[in-house]
PDB file of N, H, CA, C and O in Angstrom:
ATOM      1  N   MET A   1     -27.777  15.562  22.605  1.00  0.00           N
ATOM      2  CA  MET A   1     -27.576  15.131  21.565  1.00  0.00           C
ATOM      3  C   MET A   1     -26.188  15.306  20.775  1.00  0.00           C
ATOM      4  O   MET A   1     -25.637  14.734  19.834  1.00  0.00           O
ATOM      5  N   TRP A   2     -25.883  16.437  21.668  1.00  0.00           N
ATOM      6  H   TRP A   2     -26.330  16.902  22.433  1.00  0.00           H
ATOM      7  CA  TRP A   2     -25.123  17.115  21.677  1.00  0.00           C
ATOM      8  C   TRP A   2     -23.732  16.474  22.454  1.00  0.00           C
ATOM      9  O   TRP A   2     -22.538  16.323  22.194  1.00  0.00           O
ATOM     10  N   LYS A   3     -24.490  16.254  23.351  1.00  0.00           N
ATOM     11  H   LYS A   3     -25.460  16.377  23.562  1.00  0.00           H
ATOM     12  CA  LYS A   3     -23.325  14.931  24.036  1.00  0.00           C
ATOM     13  C   LYS A   3     -22.804  14.034  24.119  1.00  0.00           C
ATOM     14  O   LYS A   3     -21.988  13.539  24.896  1.00  0.00           O
ATOM     15  N   LEU A   4     -23.533  13.643  22.834  1.00  0.00           N
ATOM     16  H   LEU A   4     -24.196  14.045  22.203  1.00  0.00           H
ATOM     17  CA  LEU A   4     -23.742  11.977  22.388  1.00  0.00           C
ATOM     18  C   LEU A   4     -21.875  12.146  21.437  1.00  0.00           C
ATOM     19  O   LEU A   4     -20.901  11.424  21.647  1.00  0.00           O
ATOM     20  N   LEU A   5     -21.993  13.642  20.185  1.00  0.00           N
ATOM     21  H   LEU A   5     -22.784  14.229  20.014  1.00  0.00           H
ATOM     22  CA  LEU A   5     -21.396  13.673  19.714  1.00  0.00           C
ATOM     23  C   LEU A   5     -20.418  14.419  20.178  1.00  0.00           C
ATOM     24  O   LEU A   5     -19.424  14.470  19.454  1.00  0.00           O
ATOM     25  N   VAL A   6     -20.395  14.955  21.067  1.00  0.00           N
ATOM     26  H   VAL A   6     -21.203  14.913  21.655  1.00  0.00           H
ATOM     27  CA  VAL A   6     -19.019  15.565  21.966  1.00  0.00           C
ATOM     28  C   VAL A   6     -17.989  14.448  22.782  1.00  0.00           C
ATOM     29  O   VAL A   6     -16.783  14.489  23.025  1.00  0.00           O
ATOM     30  N   GLY A   7     -19.430  13.079  23.192  1.00  0.00           N
ATOM     31  H   GLY A   7     -20.410  13.046  22.995  1.00  0.00           H
ATOM     32  CA  GLY A   7     -18.441  11.929  23.621  1.00  0.00           C
ATOM     33  C   GLY A   7     -17.942  11.521  22.504  1.00  0.00           C
ATOM     34  O   GLY A   7     -16.718  11.518  22.370  1.00  0.00           O
ATOM     35  N   PHE A   8     -18.625  11.174  21.669  1.00  0.00           N
ATOM     36  H   PHE A   8     -19.619  11.176  21.778  1.00  0.00           H
ATOM     37  CA  PHE A   8     -17.435  10.242  20.362  1.00  0.00           C
ATOM     38  C   PHE A   8     -16.645  10.551  19.962  1.00  0.00           C
ATOM     39  O   PHE A   8     -15.902   9.634  19.611  1.00  0.00           O
ATOM     40  N   ILE A   9     -16.111  12.043  19.664  1.00  0.00           N
ATOM     41  H   ILE A   9     -16.715  12.787  19.949  1.00  0.00           H
ATOM     42  CA  ILE A   9     -15.968  12.807  19.515  1.00  0.00           C
ATOM     43  C   ILE A   9     -13.977  13.190  20.249  1.00  0.00           C
ATOM     44  O   ILE A   9     -12.919  13.419  19.663  1.00  0.00           O
ATOM     45  N   ILE A  10     -14.443  13.048  22.088  1.00  0.00           N
ATOM     46  H   ILE A  10     -15.303  12.862  22.564  1.00  0.00           H
ATOM     47  CA  ILE A  10     -13.317  12.640  22.872  1.00  0.00           C
ATOM     48  C   ILE A  10     -12.929  10.737  22.183  1.00  0.00           C
ATOM     49  O   ILE A  10     -12.083  10.341  21.381  1.00  0.00           O
ATOM     50  N   PHE A  11     -13.876  10.088  22.878  1.00  0.00           N
ATOM     51  H   PHE A  11     -14.563  10.410  23.530  1.00  0.00           H
ATOM     52  CA  PHE A  11     -13.544   8.730  22.333  1.00  0.00           C
ATOM     53  C   PHE A  11     -12.458   8.474  21.051  1.00  0.00           C
ATOM     54  O   PHE A  11     -11.273   8.151  21.142  1.00  0.00           O
ATOM     55  N   ALA A  12     -13.215   8.714  19.889  1.00  0.00           N
ATOM     56  H   ALA A  12     -14.177   8.977  19.814  1.00  0.00           H
ATOM     57  CA  ALA A  12     -12.307   8.790  18.789  1.00  0.00           C
ATOM     58  C   ALA A  12     -10.691   9.497  18.700  1.00  0.00           C
ATOM     59  O   ALA A  12      -9.717   8.990  18.142  1.00  0.00           O
ATOM     60  N   ALA A  13     -10.746  10.797  19.420  1.00  0.00           N
ATOM     61  H   ALA A  13     -11.537  11.209  19.874  1.00  0.00           H
ATOM     62  CA  ALA A  13      -9.462  11.191  19.729  1.00  0.00           C
ATOM     63  C   ALA A  13      -8.741  10.367  20.647  1.00  0.00           C
ATOM     64  O   ALA A  13      -7.943   9.655  20.039  1.00  0.00           O
ATOM     65  N   LEU A  14      -8.728  10.247  21.521  1.00  0.00           N
ATOM     66  H   LEU A  14      -9.376  10.826  22.016  1.00  0.00           H
ATOM     67  CA  LEU A  14      -8.391   9.596  22.991  1.00  0.00           C
ATOM     68  C   LEU A  14      -7.891   8.089  21.857  1.00  0.00           C
ATOM     69  O   LEU A  14      -6.757   7.914  22.304  1.00  0.00           O
ATOM     70  N   ALA A  15      -8.014   7.298  21.054  1.00  0.00           N
ATOM     71  H   ALA A  15      -8.935   7.441  20.691  1.00  0.00           H
ATOM     72  CA  ALA A  15      -7.989   5.966  20.174  1.00  0.00           C
ATOM     73  C   ALA A  15      -7.322   6.028  19.515  1.00  0.00           C
ATOM     74  O   ALA A  15      -6.459   5.164  19.363  1.00  0.00           O
ATOM     75  N   VAL A  16      -7.425   7.185  18.750  1.00  0.00           N
ATOM     76  H   VAL A  16      -8.126   7.888  18.873  1.00  0.00           H
ATOM     77  CA  VAL A  16      -6.309   8.064  17.913  1.00  0.00           C
ATOM     78  C   VAL A  16      -4.836   7.934  18.703  1.00  0.00           C
ATOM     79  O   VAL A  16      -3.875   7.316  18.243  1.00  0.00           O
ATOM     80  N   PHE A  17      -4.850   8.481  19.693  1.00  0.00           N
ATOM     81  H   PHE A  17      -5.630   8.983  20.066  1.00  0.00           H
ATOM     82  CA  PHE A  17      -3.970   9.693  20.293  1.00  0.00           C
ATOM     83  C   PHE A  17      -3.469   7.615  21.046  1.00  0.00           C
ATOM     84  O   PHE A  17      -2.313   7.194  21.077  1.00  0.00           O
ATOM     85  N   LEU A  18      -4.183   7.144  21.312  1.00  0.00           N
ATOM     86  H   LEU A  18      -5.122   7.486  21.287  1.00  0.00           H
ATOM     87  CA  LEU A  18      -3.096   5.270  21.937  1.00  0.00           C
ATOM     88  C   LEU A  18      -2.552   4.592  20.998  1.00  0.00           C
ATOM     89  O   LEU A  18      -1.542   3.932  21.244  1.00  0.00           O
ATOM     90  N   LEU A  19      -3.029   4.614  19.915  1.00  0.00           N
ATOM     91  H   LEU A  19      -3.849   5.151  19.715  1.00  0.00           H
ATOM     92  CA  LEU A  19      -2.337   4.308  19.038  1.00  0.00           C
ATOM     93  C   LEU A  19      -1.398   3.923  18.543  1.00  0.00           C
ATOM     94  O   LEU A  19      -0.859   2.842  18.302  1.00  0.00           O
ATOM     95  N   MET A  20      -1.082   5.885  18.274  1.00  0.00           N
ATOM     96  H   MET A  20      -1.519   6.763  18.470  1.00  0.00           H
ATOM     97  CA  MET A  20      -0.274   6.500  18.145  1.00  0.00           C
ATOM     98  C   MET A  20       0.815   6.450  18.749  1.00  0.00           C
ATOM     99  O   MET A  20       1.879   6.426  18.132  1.00  0.00           O
ATOM    100  N   LYS A  21       0.742   6.423  20.109  1.00  0.00           N
ATOM    101  H   LYS A  21      -0.123   6.443  20.611  1.00  0.00           H
ATOM    102  CA  LYS A  21       1.704   6.343  21.359  1.00  0.00           C
ATOM    103  C   LYS A  21       2.344   5.159  21.512  1.00  0.00           C
ATOM    104  O   LYS A  21       3.388   4.905  22.112  1.00  0.00           O
ATOM    105  N   GLY A  22       1.388   4.257  20.725  1.00  0.00           N
ATOM    106  H   GLY A  22       0.540   4.464  20.237  1.00  0.00           H
ATOM    107  CA  GLY A  22       1.577   2.637  21.129  1.00  0.00           C
ATOM    108  C   GLY A  22       2.945   2.168  20.540  1.00  0.00           C
ATOM    109  O   GLY A  22       3.442   1.148  21.017  1.00  0.00           O
ATOM    110  N   GLY A  23       3.625   2.869  19.486  1.00  0.00           N
ATOM    111  H   GLY A  23       3.221   3.698  19.099  1.00  0.00           H
ATOM    112  CA  GLY A  23       4.013   2.857  18.729  1.00  0.00           C
ATOM    113  C   GLY A  23       4.049   1.332  17.335  1.00  0.00           C
ATOM    114  O   GLY A  23       4.947   0.736  16.741  1.00  0.00           O
ATOM    115  N   ALA A  24       3.226   1.295  17.347  1.00  0.00           N
ATOM    116  H   ALA A  24       2.496   1.779  17.830  1.00  0.00           H
ATOM    117  CA  ALA A  24       2.546   0.314  16.398  1.00  0.00           C
ATOM    118  C   ALA A  24       2.589   0.895  15.751  1.00  0.00           C
ATOM    119  O   ALA A  24       2.815   2.074  16.023  1.00  0.00           O
ATOM    120  N   ASN A  25       2.304   0.250  13.724  1.00  0.00           N
ATOM    121  H   ASN A  25       2.121  -0.708  13.503  1.00  0.00           H
ATOM    122  CA  ASN A  25       2.728   0.896  12.570  1.00  0.00           C
ATOM    123  C   ASN A  25       1.739   1.055  11.987  1.00  0.00           C
ATOM    124  O   ASN A  25       1.464   0.436  10.959  1.00  0.00           O
ATOM    125  N   VAL A  26       0.736   2.233  12.723  1.00  0.00           N
ATOM    126  H   VAL A  26       0.959   2.736  13.558  1.00  0.00           H
ATOM    127  CA  VAL A  26      -0.749   2.263  12.064  1.00  0.00           C
ATOM    128  C   VAL A  26      -0.609   3.154  10.244  1.00  0.00           C
ATOM    129  O   VAL A  26      -0.159   4.191   9.757  1.00  0.00           O
ATOM    130  N   ASP A  27      -1.257   2.027   9.860  1.00  0.00           N
ATOM    131  H   ASP A  27      -1.623   1.184  10.255  1.00  0.00           H
ATOM    132  CA  ASP A  27      -1.625   2.746   8.736  1.00  0.00           C
ATOM    133  C   ASP A  27      -3.210   2.914   7.908  1.00  0.00           C
ATOM    134  O   ASP A  27      -3.911   2.091   7.319  1.00  0.00           O
ATOM    135  N   MET A  28      -3.386   4.521   8.213  1.00  0.00           N
ATOM    136  H   MET A  28      -2.817   5.189   8.692  1.00  0.00           H
ATOM    137  CA  MET A  28      -4.549   4.810   7.553  1.00  0.00           C
ATOM    138  C   MET A  28      -5.055   4.681   6.764  1.00  0.00           C
ATOM    139  O   MET A  28      -6.247   4.981   6.834  1.00  0.00           O
ATOM    140  N   GLY A  29      -4.397   4.031   5.172  1.00  0.00           N
ATOM    141  H   GLY A  29      -3.428   3.788   5.115  1.00  0.00           H
ATOM    142  CA  GLY A  29      -4.215   4.366   4.047  1.00  0.00           C
ATOM    143  C   GLY A  29      -5.632   3.401   3.482  1.00  0.00           C
ATOM    144  O   GLY A  29      -6.145   3.480   2.365  1.00  0.00           O
ATOM    145  N   GLY A  30      -6.043   2.524   4.587  1.00  0.00           N
ATOM    146  H   GLY A  30      -5.626   2.459   5.494  1.00  0.00           H
ATOM    147  CA  GLY A  30      -6.901   1.900   3.685  1.00  0.00           C
ATOM    148  C   GLY A  30      -6.417   0.094   3.408  1.00  0.00           C
ATOM    149  O   GLY A  30      -5.438  -0.354   4.004  1.00  0.00           O
ATOM    150  N   GLU A  31      -7.088  -0.621   2.631  1.00  0.00           N
ATOM    151  H   GLU A  31      -7.884  -0.257   2.147  1.00  0.00           H
ATOM    152  CA  GLU A  31      -6.620  -2.163   2.558  1.00  0.00           C
ATOM    153  C   GLU A  31      -5.915  -1.695   1.154  1.00  0.00           C
ATOM    154  O   GLU A  31      -6.074  -0.653   0.518  1.00  0.00           O
ATOM    155  N   LYS A  32      -5.146  -2.740   0.916  1.00  0.00           N
ATOM    156  H   LYS A  32      -5.017  -3.587   1.433  1.00  0.00           H
ATOM    157  CA  LYS A  32      -3.692  -2.637   0.402  1.00  0.00           C
ATOM    158  C   LYS A  32      -4.317  -3.563  -1.091  1.00  0.00           C
ATOM    159  O   LYS A  32      -4.558  -2.963  -2.138  1.00  0.00           O
ATOM    160  N   HIS A  33      -4.536  -5.302  -0.918  1.00  0.00           N
ATOM    161  H   HIS A  33      -4.340  -5.790  -0.067  1.00  0.00           H
ATOM    162  CA  HIS A  33      -5.267  -6.178  -1.487  1.00  0.00           C
ATOM    163  C   HIS A  33      -3.510  -6.658  -2.133  1.00  0.00           C
ATOM    164  O   HIS A  33      -2.994  -6.866  -3.231  1.00  0.00           O
ATOM    165  N   GLY A  34      -3.278  -6.657  -1.347  1.00  0.00           N
ATOM    166  H   GLY A  34      -3.697  -6.489  -0.455  1.00  0.00           H
ATOM    167  CA  GLY A  34      -1.615  -7.400  -2.283  1.00  0.00           C
ATOM    168  C   GLY A  34      -0.610  -7.070  -2.370  1.00  0.00           C
ATOM    169  O   GLY A  34       0.335  -7.859  -2.376  1.00  0.00           O
ATOM    170  N   ILE A  35      -0.503  -5.996  -2.451  1.00  0.00           N
ATOM    171  H   ILE A  35      -1.270  -5.355  -2.446  1.00  0.00           H
ATOM    172  CA  ILE A  35       0.723  -5.110  -3.172  1.00  0.00           C
ATOM    173  C   ILE A  35       1.606  -5.351  -1.288  1.00  0.00           C
ATOM    174  O   ILE A  35       1.220  -5.490  -0.127  1.00  0.00           O
ATOM    175  N   GLU A  36       3.144  -5.260  -2.167  1.00  0.00           N
ATOM    176  H   GLU A  36       3.457  -5.147  -3.110  1.00  0.00           H
ATOM    177  CA  GLU A  36       4.129  -5.665  -1.371  1.00  0.00           C
ATOM    178  C   GLU A  36       4.526  -4.067  -0.837  1.00  0.00           C
ATOM    179  O   GLU A  36       4.486  -3.214  -1.723  1.00  0.00           O
ATOM    180  N   THR A  37       4.881  -3.639   0.455  1.00  0.00           N
ATOM    181  H   THR A  37       4.914  -4.332   1.175  1.00  0.00           H
ATOM    182  CA  THR A  37       5.377  -2.632   0.796  1.00  0.00           C
ATOM    183  C   THR A  37       6.687  -2.178   0.567  1.00  0.00           C
ATOM    184  O   THR A  37       7.244  -1.141   0.207  1.00  0.00           O
ATOM    185  N   THR A  38       6.993  -3.366   0.914  1.00  0.00           N
ATOM    186  H   THR A  38       6.541  -4.209   1.205  1.00  0.00           H
ATOM    187  CA  THR A  38       8.184  -3.630   0.865  1.00  0.00           C
ATOM    188  C   THR A  38       8.921  -3.474  -0.250  1.00  0.00           C
ATOM    189  O   THR A  38       8.212  -3.250  -1.231  1.00  0.00           O
ATOM    190  N   GLU A  39      10.529  -3.521  -0.559  1.00  0.00           N
ATOM    191  H   GLU A  39      11.105  -3.703   0.238  1.00  0.00           H
ATOM    192  CA  GLU A  39      11.147  -3.719  -2.140  1.00  0.00           C
ATOM    193  C   GLU A  39      11.594  -5.150  -1.894  1.00  0.00           C
ATOM    194  O   GLU A  39      12.261  -5.381  -0.886  1.00  0.00           O
ATOM    195  N   PRO A  40      11.253  -6.218  -2.810  1.00  0.00           N
ATOM    196  CA  PRO A  40      11.995  -7.101  -2.802  1.00  0.00           C
ATOM    197  C   PRO A  40      13.140  -7.142  -2.291  1.00  0.00           C
ATOM    198  O   PRO A  40      13.314  -6.036  -1.781  1.00  0.00           O
ATOM    199  N   ALA A  41      14.359  -8.016  -2.068  1.00  0.00           N
ATOM    200  H   ALA A  41      14.217  -8.915  -2.483  1.00  0.00           H
ATOM    201  CA  ALA A  41      15.976  -7.856  -1.419  1.00  0.00           C
ATOM    202  C   ALA A  41      16.524  -7.761  -2.907  1.00  0.00           C
ATOM    203  O   ALA A  41      17.021  -6.641  -3.022  1.00  0.00           O
ATOM    204  N   HIS A  42      16.643  -8.494  -4.129  1.00  0.00           N
ATOM    205  H   HIS A  42      16.239  -9.404  -4.036  1.00  0.00           H
ATOM    206  CA  HIS A  42      16.491  -8.758  -5.168  1.00  0.00           C
ATOM    207  C   HIS A  42      15.747  -8.917  -6.377  1.00  0.00           C
ATOM    208  O   HIS A  42      14.803  -9.704  -6.454  1.00  0.00           O
ATOM    209  N   GLU A  43      16.110  -8.245  -7.266  1.00  0.00           N
ATOM    210  H   GLU A  43      16.877  -7.606  -7.203  1.00  0.00           H
ATOM    211  CA  GLU A  43      14.845  -8.692  -8.859  1.00  0.00           C
ATOM    212  C   GLU A  43      15.276  -9.714  -9.719  1.00  0.00           C
ATOM    213  O   GLU A  43      16.477  -9.879  -9.505  1.00  0.00           O
ATOM    214  N   THR A  44      14.961 -10.312 -10.400  1.00  0.00           N
ATOM    215  H   THR A  44      13.986 -10.178 -10.573  1.00  0.00           H
ATOM    216  CA  THR A  44      15.162 -11.263 -11.703  1.00  0.00           C
ATOM    217  C   THR A  44      14.706 -10.373 -12.474  1.00  0.00           C
ATOM    218  O   THR A  44      13.746  -9.603 -12.462  1.00  0.00           O
ATOM    219  N   PRO A  45      16.253 -10.796 -13.706  1.00  0.00           N
ATOM    220  CA  PRO A  45      15.893  -9.939 -15.192  1.00  0.00           C
ATOM    221  C   PRO A  45      14.668 -10.598 -16.178  1.00  0.00           C
ATOM    222  O   PRO A  45      14.854 -11.638 -16.810  1.00  0.00           O
ATOM    223  N   HIS A  46      13.500  -9.901 -16.211  1.00  0.00           N
ATOM    224  H   HIS A  46      13.350  -9.057 -15.698  1.00  0.00           H
ATOM    225  CA  HIS A  46      12.575  -9.907 -17.487  1.00  0.00           C
ATOM    226  C   HIS A  46      13.459 -10.835 -18.444  1.00  0.00           C
ATOM    227  O   HIS A  46      14.512 -10.332 -18.834  1.00  0.00           O
ATOM    228  N   ASP A  47      13.134 -12.212 -18.893  1.00  0.00           N
ATOM    229  H   ASP A  47      12.278 -12.621 -18.576  1.00  0.00           H
ATOM    230  CA  ASP A  47      13.792 -12.521 -20.253  1.00  0.00           C
ATOM    231  C   ASP A  47      12.832 -11.411 -21.365  1.00  0.00           C
ATOM    232  O   ASP A  47      11.652 -11.342 -21.709  1.00  0.00           O
ATOM    233  N   ALA A  48      13.965 -10.721 -21.631  1.00  0.00           N
ATOM    234  H   ALA A  48      14.924 -10.777 -21.351  1.00  0.00           H
ATOM    235  CA  ALA A  48      12.956  -9.216 -23.215  1.00  0.00           C
ATOM    236  C   ALA A  48      13.650  -9.910 -24.440  1.00  0.00           C
ATOM    237  O   ALA A  48      14.748 -10.467 -24.421  1.00  0.00           O
ATOM    238  N   ALA A  49      12.671  -9.748 -25.675  1.00  0.00           N
ATOM    239  H   ALA A  49      11.779  -9.296 -25.691  1.00  0.00           H
ATOM    240  CA  ALA A  49      13.364 -10.150 -26.744  1.00  0.00           C
ATOM    241  C   ALA A  49      14.553  -9.722 -27.322  1.00  0.00           C
ATOM    242  O   ALA A  49      14.156  -8.671 -27.825  1.00  0.00           O
ATOM    243  N   PRO A  50      15.881  -9.805 -27.641  1.00  0.00           N
ATOM    244  CA  PRO A  50      16.471  -8.172 -28.501  1.00  0.00           C
ATOM    245  C   PRO A  50      15.738  -7.490 -29.375  1.00  0.00           C
ATOM    246  O   PRO A  50      14.827  -7.750 -30.161  1.00  0.00           O
ATOM    247  N   ALA A  51      16.487  -6.345 -28.982  1.00  0.00           N
ATOM    248  H   ALA A  51      17.227  -6.134 -28.343  1.00  0.00           H
ATOM    249  CA  ALA A  51      16.016  -5.008 -30.016  1.00  0.00           C
ATOM    250  C   ALA A  51      16.211  -5.180 -32.177  1.00  0.00           C
ATOM    251  O   ALA A  51      15.517  -4.696 -33.071  1.00  0.00           O
ATOM    252  N   SER A  52      17.335  -5.986 -32.223  1.00  0.00           N
ATOM    253  H   SER A  52      17.898  -6.379 -31.496  1.00  0.00           H
ATOM    254  CA  SER A  52      17.449  -6.528 -33.099  1.00  0.00           C
ATOM    255  C   SER A  52      16.705  -7.679 -33.621  1.00  0.00           C
ATOM    256  O   SER A  52      16.763  -7.999 -34.808  1.00  0.00           O
ATOM    257  N   ALA A  53      16.179  -8.149 -32.965  1.00  0.00           N
ATOM    258  H   ALA A  53      16.132  -7.889 -32.000  1.00  0.00           H
ATOM    259  CA  ALA A  53      15.309  -9.695 -33.198  1.00  0.00           C
ATOM    260  C   ALA A  53      14.354  -9.444 -34.817  1.00  0.00           C
ATOM    261  O   ALA A  53      13.679  -8.476 -35.166  1.00  0.00           O
ATOM    262  N   PRO A  54      14.649 -10.732 -35.534  1.00  0.00           N
ATOM    263  CA  PRO A  54      14.647 -10.616 -37.184  1.00  0.00           C
ATOM    264  C   PRO A  54      12.917 -10.461 -36.508  1.00  0.00           C
ATOM    265  O   PRO A  54      12.388 -10.894 -35.484  1.00  0.00           O
ATOM    266  N   ALA A  55      12.423  -9.624 -37.664  1.00  0.00           N
ATOM    267  H   ALA A  55      12.852  -9.272 -38.495  1.00  0.00           H
ATOM    268  CA  ALA A  55      10.692  -9.917 -38.100  1.00  0.00           C
ATOM    269  C   ALA A  55      10.210 -11.279 -38.147  1.00  0.00           C
ATOM    270  O   ALA A  55      11.047 -12.011 -38.675  1.00  0.00           O
ATOM    271  N   SER A  56       9.193 -11.863 -37.795  1.00  0.00           N
ATOM    272  H   SER A  56       8.513 -11.269 -37.366  1.00  0.00           H
ATOM    273  CA  SER A  56       8.834 -12.898 -38.302  1.00  0.00           C
ATOM    274  C   SER A  56       8.390 -12.951 -39.839  1.00  0.00           C
ATOM    275  O   SER A  56       7.910 -11.959 -40.389  1.00  0.00           O
ATOM    276  N   ALA A  57       8.615 -14.398 -40.620  1.00  0.00           N
ATOM    277  H   ALA A  57       9.004 -15.204 -40.174  1.00  0.00           H
ATOM    278  CA  ALA A  57       7.716 -13.665 -41.463  1.00  0.00           C
ATOM    279  C   ALA A  57       6.239 -13.476 -42.566  1.00  0.00           C
ATOM    280  O   ALA A  57       5.926 -13.227 -43.730  1.00  0.00           O
ATOM    281  N   ALA A  58       5.627 -13.828 -41.114  1.00  0.00           N
ATOM    282  H   ALA A  58       5.881 -14.031 -40.168  1.00  0.00           H
ATOM    283  CA  ALA A  58       4.048 -13.505 -41.865  1.00  0.00           C
ATOM    284  C   ALA A  58       3.768 -11.897 -41.515  1.00  0.00           C
ATOM    285  O   ALA A  58       2.630 -11.479 -41.726  1.00  0.00           O
ATOM    286  N   SER A  59       4.683 -11.068 -41.033  1.00  0.00           N
ATOM    287  H   SER A  59       5.608 -11.408 -40.861  1.00  0.00           H
ATOM    288  CA  SER A  59       4.768  -9.493 -40.791  1.00  0.00           C
ATOM    289  C   SER A  59       5.182  -9.251 -42.099  1.00  0.00           C
ATOM    290  O   SER A  59       4.441  -8.407 -42.604  1.00  0.00           O
ATOM    291  N   GLN A  60       6.149  -9.675 -42.948  1.00  0.00           N
ATOM    292  H   GLN A  60       6.751 -10.360 -42.538  1.00  0.00           H
ATOM    293  CA  GLN A  60       7.128  -9.216 -44.133  1.00  0.00           C
ATOM    294  C   GLN A  60       6.283  -8.824 -45.269  1.00  0.00           C
ATOM    295  O   GLN A  60       6.798  -8.428 -46.314  1.00  0.00           O
TER     296      GLN A  60
END
């Protein structure tokens, strides 16, 4: 049984070594689910209401 465990450890270490030496971008962070990993070239400004906007009549 211990031989099986040692074989698995050697195989896993070899696999990780080959992935890292292959030059590929290996990300061990898990799934990202649509999160952008690179920033966009430019961002569009958001249409925010000015701070001096008058309050509505219902709130007065």
